[in-house]
C-alpha positions in Angstrom: 16.0 -9.5 18.8 19.7 -10.0 19.6 22.5 -7.5 18.8 25.8 -9.1 17.8 29.2 -8.0 17.2 30.3 -9.2 13.3 32.9 -11.1 14.7 30.4 -13.2 16.6 29.1 -14.5 13.0 32.1 -15.5 11.4 31.8 -19.2 12.5 29.1 -21.2 10.2 25.7 -21.2 11.5 24.1 -24.6 12.6 21.1 -23.5 10.6 20.3 -21.9 7.7 21.7 -18.5 7.9 19.7 -15.9 6.0 21.6 -12.6 5.7 19.6 -9.6 5.0 21.7 -6.6 4.1 19.8 -3.4 4.4 17.2 -2.1 7.0 14.7 -0.2 4.9 11.1 -1.0 4.2 12.1 -4.3 2.1 14.8 -5.4 4.7 12.5 -4.9 7.6 9.6 -6.4 6.1 11.6 -9.5 5.0 13.2 -10.0 8.4 9.8 -9.9 10.2 8.1 -12.2 7.5 10.6 -14.6 7.9 10.3 -14.9 11.6 6.7 -15.1 11.4 6.3 -17.5 9.0 9.0 -19.8 9.1 8.5 -22.8 11.4 11.0 -24.3 13.8 11.8 -27.1 11.4 12.7 -25.2 8.8 16.2 -24.3 10.7 16.1 -20.6 9.3 18.7 -18.4 11.2 17.8 -14.8 10.4 20.4 -12.1 10.6 20.0 -8.2 9.6 23.1 -6.0 8.8 22.6 -2.4 8.7 24.8 0.6 9.9 21.8 2.1 11.8 19.5 0.9 14.4 16.5 2.1 12.9 14.5 2.7 9.6 14.1 5.9 8.2 10.3 6.2 6.7 10.9 9.0 4.0 7.3 8.8 3.3 6.6 10.2 6.8 9.1 13.1 6.7 6.4 15.4 5.5 4.9 15.2 9.1 8.2 16.2 10.6 9.8 18.8 8.1 8.3 22.0 9.4 8.3 22.3 13.1 7.1 19.3 15.0 8.9 19.0 18.1 9.3 15.1 17.5 11.4 14.8 14.2 12.4 11.2 15.5 8.8 10.2 14.6 10.2 9.5 11.0 12.6 6.7 12.7 11.5 3.2 13.3 13.7 1.8 15.7 14.7 -2.0 15.7 14.1 -2.5 19.2 10.5 -1.7 18.8 9.9 -3.9 16.0 12.1 -6.9 16.6 10.9 -7.3 20.2 10.5 -10.8 21.0 11.4 -12.1 17.4 14.1 -14.6 16.7 16.3 -11.8 14.7 20.0 -11.5 15.1 21.1 -7.7 14.3 24.5 -6.5 13.2 25.1 -2.8 13.2 27.8 -2.8 10.1 27.9 -2.1 6.8 27.8 -4.5 3.7 31.6 -4.3 2.0 31.8 -7.0 -0.3 30.1 -10.2 -1.7 32.1 -13.5 -2.2 29.6 -15.8 -3.8 32.4 -18.0 -5.0 34.1 -18.4 -1.7 31.9 -20.5 0.2 28.8 -17.9 0.2 30.2 -15.1 2.3 30.1 -11.3 2.9 32.3 -8.9 4.1 31.3 -6.3 6.7 33.2 -3.1 7.8 34.7 0.3 6.4 35.3 0.9 2.9 38.3 -0.9 1.6 39.1 -2.0 5.3 36.7 -5.0 6.1 36.7 -6.3 9.5 34.6 -9.6 9.3 33.8 -12.4 7.0 30.3 -13.7 7.5 29.2 -17.1 5.7 25.2 -17.4 4.7 23.0 -19.9 3.3 20.9 -17.2 1.4 21.8 -13.5 1.0 19.1 -10.8 0.5 20.8 -7.5 -0.8 18.1 -4.7 0.3 20.5 -1.8 0.8 18.0 0.6 -0.8 18.9 3.8 -2.2 20.6 7.1 -1.7 19.6 10.8 -2.5 20.6 11.8 -6.1 22.4 15.0 -5.8 24.1 16.0 -9.3 27.0 18.1 -9.6 25.5 21.4 -9.9 27.7 24.0 -8.6 26.9 25.3 -5.0 24.1 22.7 -4.4 25.9 20.7 -1.8 27.1 23.7 0.2 23.7 25.7 -0.2 21.1 23.2 0.0 19.3 21.0 2.3 18.7 17.6 1.3 15.6 15.7 2.4 16.7 12.1 3.0 16.7 11.4 6.5 15.3 12.9 10.0 18.8 14.7 10.5 17.6 16.4 7.3 14.4 17.2 8.2 15.6 18.5 11.9 18.2 20.8 9.4 15.0 22.4 7.5 13.4 22.8 11.3 16.4 24.8 12.7 16.9 26.6 9.2 13.3 27.8 9.6 13.4 28.9 13.0 16.5 30.8 12.6 15.1 32.6 9.4 12.3 33.7 11.3 14.5 35.0 14.3 16.5 36.9 11.5 13.0 38.2 9.9 11.8 39.7 13.4 14.9 41.7 13.8 14.3 43.3 10.3 12.4 46.6 9.7 12.5 46.4 5.8 9.8 44.5 4.3 11.9 43.3 1.2 14.6 42.2 3.6 12.0 40.4 5.6 10.5 38.8 2.4 14.2 37.5 1.5 14.5 35.7 5.0 11.5 34.3 4.8 12.0 32.7 1.2 11.7 28.9 0.9 12.3 27.0 -2.4 12.1 23.3 -2.9 13.7 21.7 -6.1 12.2 18.7 -7.2 8.5 18.1 -8.1 8.1 14.5 -7.3 6.2 13.2 -4.0 8.9 14.4 -1.4 9.2 17.6 -3.0 5.7 18.3 -3.3 5.0 17.3 0.2 7.7 19.4 1.5 6.5 22.6 -0.2 2.8 21.6 0.8 3.8 21.5 4.3 5.9 24.9 4.5 2.8 26.4 2.7 0.4 25.1 4.9 2.4 25.7 8.3 4.6 28.6 8.0 1.9 31.2 7.4 0.5 30.4 11.0 3.9 31.1 12.3 4.3 34.3 10.2 1.0 35.5 11.6 1.9 34.4 15.1 5.3 36.4 14.9 3.4 39.5 14.1 4.5 39.5 10.2 2.0 39.8 7.1 1.8 36.2 5.8 2.3 37.7 2.2 5.9 38.3 2.9 6.5 34.5 2.9 7.8 33.3 -0.4 7.1 29.6 -1.2 8.3 28.1 -4.6 8.7 24.7 -6.2 10.9 24.1 -9.2 10.7 21.3 -11.2 12.8 20.5 -14.4 10.4 18.6 -16.3 7.2 20.1 -17.7 4.9 19.2 -15.0 5.0 17.9 -11.1 4.1 14.5 -9.7 4.5 12.5 -13.2 3.6 9.1 -11.3 -0.1 10.6 -11.1 -2.8 10.7 -13.7 -2.7 14.1 -15.2 -6.0 15.2 -13.6 -4.5 14.6 -10.3 -1.6 16.5 -11.0 -3.8 19.5 -12.0 -5.4 19.4 -8.8 -2.2 19.3 -6.9 -1.0 22.3 -8.9 -4.1 24.0 -8.2 -4.1 23.6 -4.5 -0.5 24.5 -4.1 -1.1 27.7 -6.1 -4.0 28.4 -3.7 -1.7 28.0 -0.9 0.5 30.6 -2.4 3.0 28.4 -3.9 4.8 29.7 -7.0 5.5 26.7 -9.4 8.5 26.8 -12.0 8.4 23.9 -14.3 10.7 23.2 -17.3 13.5 24.8 -16.0 16.5 22.8 -14.3 18.8 24.3 -11.6 22.3 25.1 -12.8 23.9 27.0 -10.0 23.5 28.2 -6.4 25.0 30.5 -4.4 23.9 32.1 -1.3 20.4 33.7 -1.4 20.2 32.8 -4.8 19.2 29.6 -7.2 20.1 30.1 -10.9 17.7 28.5 -13.5 18.8 27.3 -17.3 17.0 30.3 -18.3 19.5 32.7 -16.4 16.6 33.5 -13.8 17.9 34.0 -10.3 15.3 32.6 -7.6 15.8 34.6 -4.6 15.8 32.0 -1.8 17.4 31.9 1.7 16.5 28.3 2.2 17.0 25.6 -0.6 15.7 22.1 -0.3 16.7 19.5 -2.6 14.1 16.7 -3.6 15.8 15.6 -6.8 15.2 12.2 -6.5 17.0 8.9 -5.5 19.7 6.5 -7.2 20.2 3.0 -6.0 23.1 2.1 -3.6 26.2 3.3 -5.5 28.1 0.5 -3.7 25.9 -2.1 -5.5 27.8 -2.1 -8.7 31.1 -3.0 -6.8 29.9 -6.3 -5.8 30.5 -8.3 -8.7 26.8 -9.0 -9.4 25.0 -8.2 -12.6 23.3 -4.8 -12.7 21.3 -2.5 -15.3 22.4 0.9 -16.8 20.7 2.5 -13.7 23.0 0.9 -11.2 20.2 -1.4 -9.9 21.1 -5.2 -9.4 19.6 -7.3 -12.6 17.0 -10.0 -10.8 15.1 -12.8 -12.2 11.4 -13.4 -12.1 11.7 -15.0 -8.6 13.8 -12.0 -7.4 17.0 -13.8 -7.3 20.1 -11.9 -8.7 20.7 -13.4 -12.2 23.5 -16.0 -12.2 23.5 -16.4 -8.4 20.9 -19.0 -7.0 21.9 -18.0 -3.1 21.5 -14.3 -3.6 18.0 -12.4 -3.7 17.7 -8.6 -4.2 14.8 -6.5 -3.3 13.5 -2.9 -3.3 15.4 -0.1 -4.6 18.5 -1.8 -5.3 16.8 -4.4 -7.4 16.0 -3.9 -11.1 12.9 -6.3 -11.4 11.1 -5.9 -14.7 7.4 -5.9 -15.0 6.4 -8.8 -17.1 3.4 -6.7 -18.4 5.4 -4.3 -20.2 9.2 -5.2 -19.4 9.8 -1.8 -17.6 11.9 -1.8 -14.2 9.6 -1.0 -11.3 9.7 2.5 -9.8 11.4 3.2 -6.4 8.3 2.9 -4.3 8.0 1.4 -0.6 4.9 -0.5 -1.8 7.1 -2.7 -4.5 9.7 -3.0 -1.9 7.4 -4.3 0.7 5.7 -6.8 -1.4 9.1 -7.7 -3.1 10.4 -8.6 0.4 7.1 -10.6 1.3 7.6 -12.7 -2.0 11.5 -13.5 -1.1 10.6 -14.4 2.1 8.0 -17.0 1.2 10.6 -18.2 -1.6 13.4 -18.7 0.8 11.2 -20.7 3.1 10.1 -22.7 0.2 13.7 -23.5 -0.7 14.4 -24.2 3.1 11.7 -27.0 2.6 12.9 -28.4 -0.6 10.2 -26.6 -2.7 10.2 -24.4 -5.7 10.2 -20.5 -5.6 7.8 -18.6 -7.1 7.8 -15.5 -9.6 7.2 -12.0 -8.2 3.8 -10.5 -9.4 3.7 -6.9 -9.1 0.7 -5.0 -8.5 -0.3 -1.3 -7.1 -3.3 -0.5 -5.3 -2.9 2.9 -5.0 -0.7 6.1 -4.6 -1.0 9.3 -2.4 0.6 12.5 -2.1 -0.1 15.0 0.8 -0.2 18.8 0.1 -0.2 20.1 3.5 -1.3 18.0 6.7 -4.6 18.1 5.8 -5.2 17.6 1.8 -4.0 15.3 -0.7 -4.1 13.6 -4.0 -3.9 10.0 -5.3 -5.4 7.2 -6.7 -6.8 3.5 -5.3 -8.1 0.8 -7.2 -8.4 3.0 -10.5 -10.1 5.6 -8.6 -9.0 9.1 -8.3 -9.3 10.7 -4.8 -8.6 14.2 -3.5 -8.7 16.1 -0.2 -8.9 14.9 3.3 -10.0 11.5 2.3 -6.6 10.9 0.3 -4.7 12.0 3.5 -6.5 9.5 5.5 -5.8 6.8 3.2 -2.2 7.7 3.1 -1.8 7.8 6.6 -4.0 4.7 7.0 -1.0 2.8 4.7 1.5 3.7 7.4 -0.8 2.1 10.3 -1.0 -0.9 8.2 2.8 -1.1 7.6 3.2 -0.7 11.6 0.8 -3.4 12.0 2.4 -5.6 9.5 6.3 -5.4 10.9 5.3 -4.7 14.4 2.3 -5.1 16.5 -0.9 -3.4 17.7 0.7 -1.9 20.5 3.3 -0.3 18.1 0.6 0.7 15.6 -1.5 2.1 18.3 1.3 4.1 19.8 2.6 5.6 16.6 -0.9 6.3 15.3 -1.5 8.5 18.5 1.8 10.4 17.8 0.7 10.7 14.3 -2.6 12.2 15.5 -0.9 14.4 17.9 1.3 16.0 15.2 -1.9 16.8 13.1 -3.4 18.9 15.9 
């Protein structure tokens, strides 16, 4: 791994420069796959461009959101992944793409680029951002759950609310202080409220309070939670959450937020001192400004081989790409497993092009999906079989280990597995 200033890349590369814009699951996987599979004779020069020196593993935030002393566990740093790999890293942001100007990009602050970098192939893997609607008071009063900083903010809020509750003598006041509401019944929202419901009662008892004073709620605008899972698994998830004391409110959207109160469509005020927003994601909003074709969703239009439509030298993978499943012509959902597999196919296609061969189409498939409900229980499916309980958690955590092995090494996977097991204990 080599870290450079963007100006060091302005001169044309002596080899075939592949610029990967974005360091999430797709970008990291693509860079490592290229580095491991390309041969010296392919003459490929790998450059990763991302503003941050680490990848945020969103699927691991449930492990760090409610009290662990190591919130940075959900950050996978480039130095630990790219060690001894021929990958050049530039910590900057993609500002503009110039496909008609000798294949180059501009990097730097918005509307003020600082460097122009040429490429042989460009891969756009800039991912997605949290989708935050214009609900009055939402940005001012809610914690989003999209980064380690967000998880750490939730930790600090939990600690401050416990300190506040400890100083109160009135039970109703303590219940208000210990009220937590998660908005969004997708995987992230369910995992966060599940962790809160599993971990905080122990903290309440340790502080000398009645665990019944803890109020945990999950609000979802649709008629059910976890719509990506089979109906039987959704029902199991609801039953598990309710047995943990979580109140589930479905079919009502959030319309406004004030200090201590979240208002729903029905006019109901959900009393809550801590509001966590897990209302989904939207593709990188900058993508629609780059002069490339995009869908109504804002995701870039791609061909069957993952090249951006009408641009033979540009690929798009991951959440920013609108790949349509040939089986039903529906755009693939924003899932890490699709991002990883798209990245692998794009890497192989780039290597094929370097060798003068044709590219191949991407064939999407899912092997399973798992959602944790607390640290030790989960629901999901694998190879068409529904699974639940501890086995689902084991399989979910195993996907982390497999990813660490894929992009890192046995040393990295073993180190992070030990950290993960320590957090469970």
